[in-house]
C-alpha positions in Angstrom: -57.9 2.9 59.5 -57.3 5.3 56.7 -56.7 3.8 53.2 -55.7 5.1 49.8 -59.2 4.4 48.4 -60.4 7.1 50.8 -58.5 9.8 48.8 -59.8 12.0 46.0 -57.9 12.3 42.8 -56.8 15.8 43.9 -55.3 14.4 47.1 -53.5 11.6 45.3 -52.0 14.1 42.8 -50.8 16.3 45.7 -49.2 13.2 47.4 -47.4 12.4 44.1 -46.2 16.0 43.8 -45.0 16.1 47.4 -43.1 12.8 47.2 -41.5 14.0 43.9 -40.4 17.2 45.8 -38.6 14.9 48.3 -41.1 15.1 51.2 -40.8 12.5 53.9 -43.6 10.5 55.5 -44.0 12.9 58.5 -44.2 15.8 56.1 -46.9 14.1 54.0 -48.8 13.3 57.2 -48.6 17.0 58.3 -49.5 18.4 54.9 -52.6 16.1 54.6 -53.7 17.6 57.9 -53.0 21.2 56.9 -54.3 21.1 53.4 -57.1 18.6 53.6 -58.0 18.4 57.3 -57.2 14.7 57.3 -55.7 13.1 60.4 -53.7 10.2 59.0 -51.5 8.2 61.3 -47.8 7.7 60.4 -48.4 4.0 59.7 -51.5 4.6 57.6 -49.5 7.2 55.6 -46.9 4.6 55.0 -49.5 2.1 53.7 -51.1 4.8 51.5 -47.6 5.6 50.0 -47.1 1.9 49.3 -50.6 1.4 47.9 -50.1 4.3 45.5 -46.6 3.1 44.5 -45.0 6.3 45.6 -41.3 6.3 46.5 -40.0 8.3 49.4 -36.6 9.7 48.6 -33.9 9.0 51.1 -32.5 12.1 52.8 -29.1 13.1 51.6 -26.1 12.5 53.7 -24.4 15.7 54.9 -21.1 16.6 53.3 -18.0 15.3 55.2 -16.9 18.9 56.1 -20.4 19.8 57.3 -21.2 19.1 61.0 -23.9 16.4 61.1 -26.8 17.5 63.3 -28.1 14.1 64.4 -29.8 13.2 67.6 -28.4 10.0 69.1 -31.4 7.8 68.7 -29.4 4.6 69.0 -29.1 2.9 72.3 -26.2 0.7 71.0 -23.5 2.1 68.9 -22.7 0.2 65.7 -19.0 -0.1 66.8 -20.1 -1.9 70.0 -21.8 -4.6 67.9 -19.1 -5.1 65.4 -19.5 -3.3 62.1 -16.3 -3.1 60.3 -16.2 -3.4 56.6 -17.8 -6.7 55.4 -19.7 -7.2 58.6 -23.3 -6.8 59.5 -24.0 -4.3 62.3 -27.2 -3.0 63.9 -28.3 -0.1 66.1 -31.3 -0.1 68.5 -33.4 3.1 68.7 -33.9 4.6 72.2 -37.5 5.3 71.2 -39.1 2.8 68.8 -40.9 4.1 65.7 -44.7 4.3 65.9 -46.3 0.9 65.9 -43.1 -1.0 67.0 -42.0 -2.5 70.3 -38.4 -2.0 69.2 -36.7 -0.7 66.1 -33.3 0.4 64.7 -31.0 0.4 61.8 -28.9 -2.2 60.0 -25.7 -2.0 57.9 -25.2 -5.1 55.7 -21.8 -6.5 54.7 -22.0 -5.0 51.2 -22.6 -1.5 52.5 -26.4 -1.4 52.0 -28.4 0.0 54.9 -32.0 -0.3 56.1 -34.4 0.0 59.0 -35.8 -2.9 61.0 -38.6 -3.1 63.5 -40.5 -5.7 65.6 -44.2 -4.6 65.8 -46.5 -4.9 68.8 -47.5 -8.4 67.6 -43.9 -9.6 67.6 -43.6 -9.6 63.8 -40.3 -8.5 62.4 -39.9 -6.3 59.3 -36.9 -5.0 57.4 -37.1 -1.9 55.1 -33.9 -1.5 53.1 -32.9 2.0 52.0 -32.5 0.8 48.4 -35.8 -0.3 46.9 -35.8 -4.0 45.9 -32.6 -4.8 47.8 -32.4 -8.3 49.1 -29.7 -9.1 51.7 -27.8 -12.4 51.2 -28.8 -15.4 53.3 -25.5 -15.1 55.2 -26.3 -11.4 56.0 -29.8 -12.3 57.2 -28.4 -14.9 59.5 -25.8 -12.4 60.8 -28.5 -9.8 61.2 -30.6 -12.1 63.3 -27.6 -13.0 65.4 -26.7 -9.3 65.9 -30.3 -8.4 66.7 -30.6 -11.2 69.3 -27.3 -10.2 70.9 -28.2 -6.5 71.0 -31.7 -7.1 72.4 -30.3 -9.4 75.1 -27.8 -6.6 76.1 -30.6 -4.1 76.3 -31.6 -5.2 79.7 -34.7 -6.2 81.6 -37.0 -3.6 80.1 -37.1 -5.4 76.8 -39.6 -8.2 76.0 -36.9 -10.5 74.6 
């Protein structure tokens, strides 16, 4: 397991610079390999970023008149799960993020968004797009219900 204490001051400074330039986790991982010959897993890179207190900037949304080039990584469309204004809705990724059995996105009733996952040990986690955001208790309950419903609709291939 790679840890932040394994980094030199030069490497830490480069990570700070790259995150300030808007690089994402996968970019940091690639650059660590290219510039320092360090093979860091995506999950370890995430832990290093957290340990160092670095903040990954969210990617900007495309302008409304620009065509959005997005792969459909959701198995369940938000509209199929409810998701009008003031409601909690979720999506389920077709391919889970590394280290997860299942993952997806969530839209809370107040418009905040985030990513969720259930790891290989069955532990759930929620990563809001806005640092420090805490969903309301009602939103958490609605999220759990939507997640349970979506995963039961996913079919026999899912462990739930």
